[in-house]
C-alpha positions as CSV (number, residue, x, y, z in Angstrom):
1,M,0.0,0.0,0.0
2,T,1.1,3.6,-0.6
3,P,1.3,6.0,2.2
4,G,-1.7,7.8,0.8
5,D,-3.7,4.5,0.8
6,I,-2.7,3.9,4.4
7,D,-3.7,7.4,5.5
8,D,-7.0,7.1,3.7
9,A,-7.8,3.8,5.2
10,L,-7.1,4.9,8.8
11,T,-8.1,8.6,8.9
12,R,-10.8,9.1,6.2
13,H,-14.0,7.7,7.5
14,P,-17.2,8.9,9.2
15,P,-16.4,10.1,12.7
16,G,-16.6,7.3,15.3
17,E,-17.3,4.7,12.7
18,R,-17.6,1.1,13.9
19,R,-16.8,-1.9,11.7
20,H,-16.7,-5.7,12.2
21,I,-13.9,-7.3,10.3
22,V,-13.3,-11.0,9.8
23,S,-10.8,-11.1,6.9
24,P,-7.1,-10.3,7.2
25,A,-7.2,-9.2,3.6
26,N,-9.3,-6.2,4.5
27,N,-7.7,-2.9,3.4
28,T,-7.9,-1.3,6.8
29,I,-6.1,-4.3,8.3
30,K,-3.5,-4.1,5.6
31,A,-3.0,-0.4,6.3
32,I,-2.3,-1.1,10.0
33,R,0.2,-3.9,9.1
34,A,1.9,-1.6,6.6
35,L,3.0,0.6,9.5
36,D,5.5,-2.0,10.5
37,L,7.7,-0.5,7.8
38,K,9.7,2.6,8.8
39,K,9.2,4.3,5.4
40,N,5.4,4.1,5.9
41,R,5.6,5.4,9.5
42,A,7.8,8.3,8.3
43,A,5.5,9.2,5.4
44,T,2.2,9.0,7.3
45,H,3.4,10.1,10.8
46,L,1.4,7.2,12.2
47,F,2.4,4.3,14.5
48,V,1.0,1.2,16.1
49,V,0.7,0.3,19.8
50,E,0.0,-3.2,20.9
51,G,-1.8,-3.9,24.2
52,A,-4.3,-2.2,26.4
53,R,-1.8,-1.0,29.0
54,A,0.0,1.4,26.6
55,A,-3.3,2.6,25.1
56,L,-4.7,3.3,28.6
57,E,-1.4,5.2,29.4
58,A,-2.0,7.3,26.2
59,L,-5.5,8.0,27.4
60,S,-4.2,9.2,30.7
61,Q,-2.2,11.7,28.7
62,A,-5.4,12.8,26.9
63,T,-4.4,11.0,23.7
64,A,-7.1,8.8,22.2
65,P,-6.4,6.4,19.3
66,L,-7.0,7.4,15.7
67,A,-8.1,3.8,15.2
68,I,-8.5,0.8,17.5
69,A,-8.9,-2.9,16.7
70,Y,-9.9,-5.2,19.5
71,L,-11.0,-8.8,19.8
72,D,-14.7,-9.1,19.4
73,E,-14.8,-11.6,22.3
74,A,-13.4,-8.9,24.6
75,A,-15.8,-6.2,23.5
76,H,-17.5,-6.0,26.9
77,E,-14.3,-6.0,29.1
78,P,-14.1,-2.7,31.0
79,H,-10.7,-1.6,29.6
80,V,-11.8,-2.3,26.0
81,M,-15.1,-0.4,26.5
82,K,-13.2,2.5,27.9
83,L,-10.8,2.7,25.0
84,A,-13.5,2.2,22.4
85,T,-15.7,4.9,24.0
86,A,-12.7,7.4,24.0
87,T,-11.9,6.5,20.4
88,Q,-15.5,7.1,19.3
89,A,-15.7,10.4,21.2
90,S,-12.6,11.7,19.4
91,G,-13.9,10.6,16.0
92,G,-11.6,7.7,15.6
93,L,-12.2,4.4,13.8
94,I,-13.3,1.3,15.8
95,L,-12.7,-2.2,14.5
96,E,-14.1,-5.3,16.1
97,V,-12.0,-8.3,14.8
98,N,-11.8,-12.0,15.2
99,R,-8.7,-13.9,16.5
100,E,-7.3,-14.6,13.0
101,V,-7.3,-10.9,12.1
102,L,-5.9,-9.8,15.5
103,G,-3.2,-12.4,15.1
104,K,-2.2,-10.7,11.8
105,L,-2.0,-7.3,13.5
106,S,0.1,-8.5,16.5
107,R,3.8,-8.9,16.4
108,R,3.9,-10.6,19.8
109,D,3.9,-14.4,20.3
110,N,1.0,-13.9,22.7
111,S,-1.4,-11.7,20.8
112,Q,-2.9,-8.8,22.7
113,T,-6.6,-8.1,22.8
114,V,-6.1,-4.5,21.6
115,V,-4.1,-2.9,18.8
116,S,-4.3,0.8,18.3
117,V,-3.0,3.5,15.9
118,Y,-1.8,7.0,16.9
119,R,-0.2,10.0,15.3
120,Q,3.4,10.7,16.0
121,T,4.3,13.8,18.0
122,W,7.6,15.6,17.4
123,H,8.6,18.9,18.9
124,S,10.8,21.7,17.6
125,L,14.5,21.9,18.6
126,L,13.8,25.6,19.4
127,D,11.6,24.5,22.3
128,F,14.0,21.9,23.7
129,G,14.9,23.1,27.2
130,S,12.5,26.1,27.1
131,G,10.1,24.7,29.6
132,D,10.2,24.5,33.4
133,T,12.6,21.6,33.6
134,D,15.9,21.0,35.5
135,R,17.1,18.0,33.4
136,L,17.2,17.2,29.7
137,L,18.4,14.1,27.9
138,A,20.1,13.8,24.5
139,L,21.0,10.6,22.7
140,E,23.6,10.6,19.9
141,T,22.9,8.0,17.1
142,V,21.2,5.5,19.4
143,R,20.7,2.4,17.2
144,D,18.8,-0.2,19.1
145,P,15.0,0.3,19.3
146,G,14.8,-1.8,22.5
147,N,17.4,0.3,24.1
148,L,15.6,3.5,23.1
149,G,12.2,2.3,24.3
150,T,13.8,1.3,27.7
151,I,15.4,4.7,28.0
152,L,12.1,6.4,27.3
153,R,10.5,4.4,30.1
154,T,13.5,5.1,32.5
155,A,13.5,8.8,31.7
156,D,9.7,8.9,32.4
157,G,10.4,7.1,35.7
158,F,12.9,9.8,36.7
159,D,10.6,12.6,35.5
160,V,12.9,13.6,32.6
161,R,10.4,14.6,29.9
162,D,12.5,16.2,27.2
163,I,14.5,13.8,25.0
164,L,16.5,14.8,22.0
165,L,17.6,12.3,19.3
166,I,20.8,13.4,17.6
167,G,22.0,12.2,14.2
168,E,20.9,8.9,12.5
169,A,19.0,7.5,15.5
170,T,16.6,4.6,15.4
171,D,12.9,5.3,15.2
172,P,11.2,5.7,18.6
173,Y,7.9,4.8,17.0
174,A,9.1,1.4,15.8
175,G,7.2,-1.5,17.3
176,E,10.1,-2.7,19.5
177,A,10.8,0.7,20.8
178,V,7.1,1.4,21.6
179,R,6.7,-2.0,23.4
180,A,9.9,-1.4,25.4
181,S,8.6,2.1,26.5
182,M,5.6,0.4,28.2
183,G,3.4,3.5,27.4
184,S,6.1,6.1,28.3
185,I,6.2,7.1,24.6
186,F,3.1,9.2,25.4
187,A,4.6,10.7,28.6
188,V,7.8,12.2,27.1
189,K,8.5,14.9,24.6
190,L,10.6,13.9,21.6
191,Y,12.9,16.1,19.6
192,R,15.3,15.3,16.8
193,A,18.3,17.2,15.3
194,S,21.4,16.8,13.2
195,L,24.7,17.1,15.0
196,D,25.4,20.5,13.5
197,D,21.9,21.8,14.5
198,F,22.5,20.5,18.0
199,L,25.9,22.1,18.3
200,E,24.4,25.4,17.3
201,W,21.6,25.1,19.9
202,R,24.2,24.1,22.5
203,R,26.0,27.5,22.1
204,E,22.9,29.2,23.6
205,F,22.2,26.7,26.4
206,P,22.9,28.2,29.8
207,G,23.1,25.0,31.8
208,L,25.6,22.2,32.5
209,V,26.2,19.7,29.7
210,V,27.4,16.3,31.0
211,G,28.5,13.4,28.9
212,T,29.4,9.9,29.9
213,H,32.7,8.6,28.5
214,L,35.0,5.6,29.2
215,S,37.9,8.0,29.5
216,G,35.9,10.6,31.5
217,S,38.1,12.5,34.0
218,Q,35.5,12.6,36.8
219,D,33.7,9.9,38.7
220,I,30.0,10.5,38.2
221,R,29.3,10.1,41.9
222,T,31.4,13.3,42.7
223,L,29.9,15.6,40.1
224,A,28.1,18.7,41.4
225,W,25.0,18.8,39.4
226,R,23.1,22.1,38.8
227,A,20.0,23.0,37.0
228,P,19.4,23.0,34.2
229,S,21.5,20.0,33.2
230,L,21.7,18.3,29.9
231,I,22.8,14.7,30.0
232,V,24.3,13.4,26.7
233,M,24.6,9.7,26.0
234,G,26.5,8.2,23.1
235,N,26.1,5.4,20.5
236,E,26.0,1.8,21.8
237,Q,29.2,0.8,20.1
238,K,31.2,4.0,19.7
239,G,30.0,6.1,22.6
240,L,30.1,9.9,22.1
241,S,31.6,11.3,19.0
242,A,34.6,13.7,19.3
243,E,32.4,16.6,18.4
244,M,29.8,15.8,21.1
245,S,32.6,15.1,23.7
246,A,34.0,18.6,22.9
247,A,30.6,20.1,23.4
248,C,30.3,18.8,27.0
249,D,31.3,20.8,30.1
250,R,32.0,17.6,32.0
251,L,32.9,14.1,30.8
252,V,32.1,11.6,33.6
253,R,32.7,7.9,34.0
254,I,30.6,5.3,35.7
255,P,32.9,3.3,38.0
256,M,33.0,-0.5,37.4
257,S,34.6,-3.1,39.6
258,G,33.9,-6.3,37.6
259,R,35.4,-7.8,34.4
260,A,33.0,-6.1,32.0
261,D,34.4,-2.8,30.6
262,S,31.1,-1.1,29.8
263,F,27.4,-1.0,30.5
264,N,24.5,-1.4,28.1
265,L,23.4,2.0,27.0
266,A,20.0,1.8,28.7
267,V,21.7,0.7,31.9
268,A,24.3,3.5,31.7
269,T,21.5,6.0,31.1
270,A,19.5,4.8,34.1
271,I,22.6,5.1,36.3
272,T,23.3,8.6,35.0
273,L,19.7,9.8,35.4
274,Y,19.7,8.4,39.0
275,E,22.9,10.3,39.9
276,S,21.6,13.5,38.3
277,R,18.7,13.7,40.8
278,R,21.1,15.3,43.4
């Protein structure tokens, strides 16, 4: 399907329309499945969420689905009724489907009872750090969607809401990233920028810029944090680039006492966010 076909199938319908679908070959079902591809997500600015938990988290953030598909056998379960009612009230598309159809929509081994579609939300770099916040997070060319989703969830848990993706980062709206975020994709604000644009923005940033680095000169536990602080984390394999390292006010290291010489990016980010609460 073309991006135009996908958009038409999921957004051009009578407000609050309800349909009962029994065939995986249905065009609307094909449109939802087509959002597995990054190029289609990029062109339509839509993405898919599996499971009721994440959809309910979205609803708690005042975000109702553009379209929702749920198992017809679960139609009267309270959480399904709540989501369907919210979708209808916002003018979205409601699809009751059988197990075969839902199985085609789900990318999990244990199919969820709910699959929903949302519009992506990106914010301008000009607004990054402009709100009432004491900590910001930037990720340089993060590659693994599971890592990224886990970082979104961790940042949400530490009340860090502004997250900037720098360079050729993985798609935070990919299925694996969305699943790993456990609904936190709806609780944080996402920004993206090239390295050059970030470096230009950084010149005007009045706060402390802290990067983690294997050769960092300061133990992270001894750093005197101050607000606002921008935490910069590097690529999984290469860490921070030379340009990003040079843009930091402090390069810190996370002390390790075992045989491993580095932490997983999501773990290192969690440790850094924890330390930054001081």
